[in-house]
RODO-2510 file (C-alpha; in nm, 4 decimals, decimal comma):
residues 146
     n   res          X          Y          Z
     1     m     0,2386    -3,1949     2,2391
     2     s     0,3683    -3,5486     2,1893
     3     s     0,1529    -3,8562     2,2305
     4     i     0,2543    -4,1927     2,3753
     5     l     0,0708    -4,5239     2,3448
     6     i     0,1121    -4,7461     2,6519
     7     l     0,0348    -5,0977     2,5371
     8     n     0,0026    -5,3952     2,7710
     9     g    -0,0104    -5,7584     2,6718
    10     p    -0,1502    -6,0832     2,8067
    11     n    -0,2470    -6,1285     3,1702
    12     l    -0,1646    -5,7708     3,2648
    13     n    -0,5376    -5,7104     3,3104
    14     l    -0,4987    -5,9320     3,6209
    15     l    -0,2389    -5,7119     3,7898
    16     g    -0,3035    -5,6664     4,1594
    17     t    -0,4284    -6,0216     4,1999
    18     r    -0,1939    -6,2245     3,9770
    19     q     0,1168    -6,3399     4,1617
    20     p     0,1508    -6,0278     4,3796
    21     e     0,4810    -6,1627     4,5133
    22     v     0,6204    -6,1212     4,1593
    23     y     0,4155    -5,8372     4,0097
    24     g     0,3047    -5,6422     4,3172
    25     s    -0,0398    -5,5343     4,4280
    26     t    -0,0766    -5,2392     4,1909
    27     t    -0,3566    -5,2857     3,9384
    28     l    -0,3448    -5,1930     3,5707
    29     a    -0,5963    -4,9152     3,6459
    30     d    -0,3560    -4,7833     3,9136
    31     i    -0,0718    -4,7836     3,6609
    32     e    -0,2855    -4,5985     3,4064
    33     e    -0,3752    -4,3379     3,6691
    34     m    -0,0076    -4,2945     3,7647
    35     c     0,0901    -4,2618     3,3988
    36     s    -0,1841    -4,0094     3,3248
    37     a    -0,0692    -3,7882     3,6121
    38     h     0,2946    -3,8222     3,5033
    39     a     0,2026    -3,7435     3,1418
    40     a     0,0433    -3,4179     3,2557
    41     r     0,3659    -3,3238     3,4361
    42     l     0,5684    -3,4093     3,1251
    43     g     0,3339    -3,2251     2,8907
    44     v     0,2557    -3,5305     2,6774
    45     e    -0,0668    -3,7038     2,5884
    46     v    -0,1047    -4,0703     2,6729
    47     s    -0,3360    -4,3471     2,5525
    48     f    -0,3717    -4,6965     2,6954
    49     a    -0,4601    -5,0352     2,5519
    50     q    -0,4384    -5,3908     2,6805
    51     s    -0,5122    -5,7192     2,5110
    52     n    -0,4559    -6,0863     2,5734
    53     h    -0,4514    -6,1427     2,1959
    54     e    -0,1376    -6,1054     1,9856
    55     g    -0,3185    -5,9871     1,6725
    56     v    -0,5013    -5,7146     1,8632
    57     l    -0,1687    -5,5914     2,0039
    58     i    -0,0283    -5,5835     1,6502
    59     d    -0,3306    -5,3830     1,5346
    60     h    -0,2692    -5,1289     1,8135
    61     i     0,0956    -5,0993     1,7112
    62     h     0,0003    -5,0466     1,3463
    63     s    -0,2604    -4,7855     1,4455
    64     a     0,0016    -4,5940     1,6454
    65     k     0,1785    -4,4798     1,3285
    66     g     0,0610    -4,1298     1,2464
    67     t    -0,1240    -4,1042     1,5792
    68     h     0,1448    -4,1363     1,8460
    69     g     0,5038    -4,0260     1,8672
    70     g     0,6141    -4,3407     2,0486
    71     i     0,5118    -4,6584     2,2275
    72     i     0,5713    -4,8066     2,5699
    73     l     0,5196    -5,1812     2,5428
    74     n     0,4849    -5,4422     2,8125
    75     a     0,4251    -5,7434     2,5905
    76     g     0,4086    -5,9844     2,8846
    77     a     0,4926    -6,3403     2,7822
    78     y     0,4811    -6,2417     2,4139
    79     t     0,8140    -6,0677     2,4813
    80     h     0,9819    -6,4073     2,4742
    81     t     0,7930    -6,5615     2,1826
    82     s     0,6553    -6,3097     1,9367
    83     i     0,8515    -6,2319     1,6253
    84     a     0,5245    -6,0872     1,4927
    85     l     0,5181    -5,8170     1,7630
    86     m     0,8843    -5,7413     1,6979
    87     d     0,8118    -5,7050     1,3259
    88     a     0,5087    -5,4832     1,3951
    89     v     0,7163    -5,2443     1,6066
    90     a     0,9911    -5,2373     1,3451
    91     s     0,7382    -5,1713     1,0680
    92     v     0,5847    -4,8585     1,2237
    93     e     0,9253    -4,6972     1,2797
    94     l     0,8280    -4,5346     1,6108
    95     p     1,0557    -4,5241     1,9136
    96     m     0,9480    -4,7909     2,1622
    97     v     1,0520    -4,8585     2,5206
    98     e     1,0075    -5,2115     2,6541
    99     v     0,8785    -5,2366     3,0129
   100     h     0,8493    -5,5270     3,2574
   101     l     0,7384    -5,5070     3,6181
   102     s     0,9726    -5,7849     3,7270
   103     n     1,3383    -5,8288     3,6407
   104     i     1,3053    -6,0777     3,3550
   105     h     1,6807    -6,1392     3,3633
   106     a     1,6633    -6,2695     3,7210
   107     r     1,3783    -6,5107     3,6511
   108     e     1,3437    -6,8360     3,4574
   109     s     1,5920    -6,8727     3,1728
   110     f     1,3207    -6,8670     2,9042
   111     r     1,2364    -6,5112     3,0153
   112     h     1,5908    -6,3915     2,9469
   113     t     1,5267    -6,3741     2,5709
   114     s     1,3359    -6,0711     2,4470
   115     y     1,2451    -6,0389     2,0821
   116     i     1,0967    -5,6987     2,1649
   117     s     1,4268    -5,5550     2,2892
   118     r     1,5755    -5,5985     1,9429
   119     v     1,3574    -5,3107     1,8197
   120     a     1,3372    -5,1064     2,1419
   121     i     1,5320    -4,7910     2,2158
   122     g     1,5660    -4,9269     2,5692
   123     q     1,4321    -5,1654     2,8299
   124     v     1,3137    -5,0956     3,1861
   125     c     1,2604    -5,3985     3,4068
   126     g     1,2470    -5,4847     3,7731
   127     f     1,1146    -5,1564     3,9113
   128     g     0,7483    -5,2520     3,9350
   129     a     0,4907    -4,9949     3,8314
   130     r     0,7521    -4,7186     3,8578
   131     g     0,9126    -4,8676     3,5464
   132     y     0,6321    -4,7202     3,3357
   133     l     0,7159    -4,3709     3,4639
   134     m     1,0842    -4,4270     3,3945
   135     a     0,9953    -4,5370     3,0412
   136     m     0,7767    -4,2284     2,9970
   137     d     1,0641    -4,0034     3,1038
   138     a     1,3011    -4,1669     2,8549
   139     l     1,0503    -4,1644     2,5695
   140     a     0,9378    -3,8060     2,6337
   141     e     1,3015    -3,6964     2,6267
   142     r     1,3533    -3,8802     2,2969
   143     l     1,0399    -3,7255     2,1458
   144     a     1,1465    -3,3756     2,2510
   145     a     1,4900    -3,4082     2,0911
   146     p     1,5323    -3,2284     1,7582
***
């Protein structure tokens, strides 16, 4: 059985109440519940972590090596600023799918740049909470490939 780390960055702990017109009314706990149910259908294990602190996110990425087969990462605003997160993902050599609830390419111009996408196998954005399930499907398929 493969294992996936779903890692969420800054302010995602406020989902459901933070700008619902942009991010929806689904909470992070709701997303974790949806992902757990979907993981059972896919036959994969899933772990969750969230932090508002860049270094803690990096520690989670480092700890994923040897524990998880891949990572789903919603780095929040760090997507657009953090070379350190990009380097951490590159250093663990695990397949990673980048996820965003909103379509970052249709928002402010500073959100159009993603350092994370440079080391991702793919990006899912603009589909709300369903994007996590789409990312799980893609990553599970990658992990099952010989």
